[in-house]
Each structure stands twice: as C-alpha cells, then as structure tokens.
C-alpha positions in Angstrom: 16.8 -32.6 10.5 15.6 -30.6 13.5 12.5 -31.9 15.4 9.1 -30.2 14.7 8.4 -27.4 17.2 4.9 -26.7 18.6 3.8 -23.0 18.6 0.6 -21.5 20.0 -0.4 -18.3 18.3 -3.3 -16.4 19.9 -4.8 -14.2 17.1 -3.1 -16.1 14.4 -5.7 -15.6 11.8 -5.3 -11.9 11.1 -2.6 -9.3 10.7 0.7 -9.8 12.3 -0.5 -13.1 14.1 -1.5 -14.5 10.6 1.7 -13.5 9.1 3.7 -15.2 12.0 1.5 -18.4 11.6 2.4 -18.5 8.0 6.2 -18.1 8.5 6.2 -20.7 11.1 4.3 -23.2 9.0 6.7 -22.5 6.1 9.7 -23.2 8.5 8.2 -26.7 9.1 6.8 -26.1 12.5 3.5 -27.1 14.0 1.1 -24.1 14.7 -2.0 -24.2 17.0 -4.0 -21.0 16.3 -6.4 -19.7 18.8 -8.8 -17.1 17.4 -12.5 -16.3 16.8 -12.5 -17.4 13.3 -10.2 -19.4 10.8 -11.8 -18.2 7.6 -8.6 -16.2 6.6 -6.3 -19.2 7.1 -5.2 -21.7 4.2 -5.4 -25.3 5.2 -2.1 -26.9 6.2 -1.3 -30.3 7.6 0.6 -28.6 10.4 -2.2 -26.1 11.4 -4.6 -26.7 14.1 -7.3 -24.2 14.9 -9.1 -23.7 18.2 -11.8 -21.1 18.5 -11.4 -18.7 21.3 -12.5 -15.2 22.1 -10.1 -13.3 24.1 -12.3 -10.3 24.5 -14.6 -12.0 27.0 -13.9 -12.4 30.8 -12.2 -15.7 31.6 -12.0 -17.2 27.9 -12.4 -20.9 27.5 -9.0 -22.2 26.4 -8.8 -25.7 25.3 -6.9 -27.9 22.8 -3.3 -26.9 23.7 -0.5 -29.2 22.8 1.3 -31.1 25.7 4.6 -29.3 24.9 4.7 -25.7 23.7 8.0 -24.4 22.5 6.7 -20.9 21.4 3.7 -19.0 22.4 2.7 -15.6 21.0 -0.4 -13.6 22.1 -1.3 -11.2 19.2 -4.9 -10.0 19.9 -5.2 -6.3 20.4 -7.3 -3.2 20.2 -7.0 0.3 18.9 -9.4 2.7 20.5 -8.4 6.3 20.0 -10.3 9.2 21.6 -9.9 12.4 23.6 -9.2 11.5 27.2 -12.2 13.6 28.5 -14.7 11.5 26.3 -13.3 8.2 27.3 -15.6 6.0 29.6 -14.3 3.4 32.1 -15.8 0.6 29.8 -13.0 1.5 27.2 -10.2 1.2 29.7 -11.6 -2.1 30.9 -12.2 -3.5 27.4 -8.6 -2.6 26.3 -7.1 -4.1 29.5 -9.2 -7.3 29.2 -8.1 -8.0 25.6 -4.6 -6.9 25.8 -3.5 -7.9 29.3 -6.0 -10.3 30.9 -6.3 -12.3 27.7 -2.5 -12.9 27.7 -2.6 -13.8 31.5 -5.3 -16.4 30.9 -3.5 -18.0 28.0 0.0 -18.1 29.7 -1.4 -19.5 32.8 -3.3 -22.2 30.8 -0.2 -23.0 28.7 2.5 -22.9 31.6 2.6 -26.6 32.2 3.2 -27.2 28.4 5.8 -24.4 28.2 7.8 -25.8 31.2 7.5 -29.5 29.7 9.3 -28.2 26.5 12.5 -27.5 28.6 13.3 -24.3 26.7 10.4 -22.3 25.4 9.4 -18.7 24.5 6.6 -16.4 25.2 6.1 -13.3 23.0 3.6 -10.5 23.9 2.8 -7.2 21.9 3.0 -3.7 23.2 3.1 -0.5 21.2 5.3 2.5 20.3 2.7 4.6 22.2 3.8 3.4 25.5 7.3 4.9 25.3 6.4 7.8 22.9 3.5 9.9 24.3 0.8 10.3 21.7 -2.6 12.1 22.0 -5.7 10.1 22.1 -4.0 6.9 23.2 -4.6 7.0 26.8 -6.5 3.8 27.1 -4.5 1.6 24.9 -1.1 3.0 26.1 -2.1 2.3 29.7 -3.1 -1.3 28.8 0.1 -1.8 26.7 2.1 -0.4 29.5 0.7 -3.2 31.7 1.9 -5.6 29.0 5.3 -4.3 29.2 5.4 -4.6 33.0 4.0 -8.2 32.7 6.6 -9.2 30.3 9.6 -8.2 32.6 7.9 -9.6 35.6 7.3 -13.1 34.0 10.7 -13.1 32.4 12.2 -12.8 35.8 9.9 -15.3 37.4 10.2 -18.0 34.7 14.0 -17.6 34.0 14.9 -20.6 36.1 12.2 -22.7 34.3 13.7 -22.2 31.0 11.0 -19.9 29.8 11.9 -16.7 28.0 9.4 -13.8 27.9 9.8 -10.8 25.4 7.5 -8.2 23.9 7.5 -6.3 20.5 6.3 -2.7 20.4 5.5 -1.9 16.8 4.3 1.3 15.4 1.3 1.5 13.0 1.3 -1.6 10.8 -0.9 -2.2 7.8 -3.4 -4.8 9.4 -7.2 -5.3 9.5 -7.0 -3.7 13.1 -5.5 -0.5 11.6 -7.7 -0.4 8.7 -9.8 2.7 9.7 -6.4 4.6 10.3 -5.2 3.8 6.8 -8.4 3.6 4.7 -7.7 6.6 2.5 -4.7 7.8 0.5 -4.5 10.9 2.6 -4.2 8.9 5.9 -1.6 6.6 4.5 0.4 9.5 3.3 0.2 11.3 6.7 1.0 8.0 8.5 4.0 7.5 6.3 5.3 10.9 7.0 5.2 10.4 10.8 7.9 7.6 10.5 11.5 8.6 9.9 11.9 5.6 7.6 9.0 7.1 5.4 6.3 4.5 5.6 4.1 2.3 8.1 5.1 -1.3 8.8 4.0 -4.4 7.1 2.8 -7.5 8.9 5.6 -9.8 7.5 8.3 -7.4 8.9 7.1 -7.7 12.5 6.4 -11.5 12.2 9.8 -12.0 11.1 11.1 -10.6 14.4 8.5 -12.5 16.3 9.6 -15.7 14.6 13.1 -15.0 15.7 12.2 -14.4 19.3 10.1 -17.7 19.4 13.0 -19.7 17.9 16.3 -21.0 19.4 18.1 -18.3 17.5 16.7 -15.9 20.1 17.6 -18.2 23.1 19.7 -15.6 24.9 17.1 -12.9 25.0 14.5 -12.4 27.7 12.8 -9.5 29.5 13.1 -7.3 26.6 10.8 -4.9 24.8 11.9 -4.6 21.2 10.9 -1.5 19.0 10.3 -2.2 15.4 8.6 1.1 14.4 10.3 2.7 11.4 12.3 4.8 13.8 9.4 6.5 15.4 10.4 5.8 18.9 14.0 7.0 18.9 14.6 9.2 15.9 13.9 12.9 15.0 14.5 14.1 11.5 15.1 17.8 10.9 14.8 19.3 7.5 
C-alpha cells in the first residue's frame, strides 16, 4: 500500500479545484483546501479546510502541512471587456488573484515542498494566452505572467526535486464561467467554437491535474499543457 500523500489545493471548493479535491480524496490522499468558503465541500476524514482569500494583498496563509507532495493553485478570474474601457484596477485585480496569490502560496509552501523530497506544483493559465481573443486583454496578460512564472520556477526548483507545470484550459463549465454559459444560446455558441464540439467539464481538467500532481507525472516539468477541445491548435473547414 502506497503511503498517503499530502496535497494543498487553493480554490479547492469550487469548479476545477473542487473536482481535483474530490479525485485526490477518492485516491486515498490527504487534501488541504485553502479557499474563502467550504460550503460546497462534503465532509471527509482526509479533508482539511483553511479559510484564505487570495484576492486580497498579502493573504494570510496558515495551517499548511509539514510535507507537501502536491500543490495546485486554482483561483482565477474572468473579466472580459473592450480594451478601451478597461481601467488599471481591472488589470491589477486580475494580476493579484492569478499571479501574486500563487506567488504568496508557493513561497509559504516552499519549505514543505522541499521536505517532501519529490513534489509537484501546478498552476492554471488559459487558452487565451496563446490564442488571441478579443476582450481578453487583462486576463490574458495575467495568465501570460503565470506561464512565465511556471517556466522560471521549474528551472529554479529542478535541483530541489520540485516540478512546476501549468494547465491552459479553454472555457470550462464552472461557477466562474457561469455568466458566459447561462443560456442555451450561449452554450451552443461556445460549443461551436471548439473543434471537439463542446466546452470542457471540471472533471476532465481535474484528471489531468491529478496526473501532474502524482508520481506518474514525475518526468514532466516546465510545461504548459493545453486541454481545450482543440481550440488552440485546430482549425476545421466545412
């Protein structure tokens, strides 16, 4: 029987983070969820909740385990607007929650990640970084920084046994994307934009995340993996 692994999932009470939490618990691992609320989580003997708000400057991060085998930073934002209408505050807000929140958590967790011997850090980008999309200036800028952070930390931490990767999904059916998918017409239009014919589901992205956090992903670091229904690389012609 394999020893129990400790995972820290920021934003693990909603969307992809919640699906990842559930998959890791089902695999027999211990999960520490850092989020603003635990209401959506079912009680579990291996689930530990710590209230943290990553949208504020210098969030207070406490209650981390002594050893961390896997860390995933899932909080994000979707602010779509014409560029000429976007204020500086929108760019700063997206950068704070998507980049600086991850920075604060990784810095706090670094001793425990090193103590584990072999560990994995997972961040989240978006298909909109590599595929230019209108109205995505703020979030694409912030997630572009996430991709740069991923590669820089992968290089810096390689000798310490810490792998760092990122997943860049397309639109996924989560509470964060609710206003983009809240009518049948919006869902149909979003489905048609993806070569595979539909938007993603949290469990699908979480399955890849669980692999990257596990020992099965132990030879992968510094990568940005696209799970996006083919949007980033495929063009279909009628």
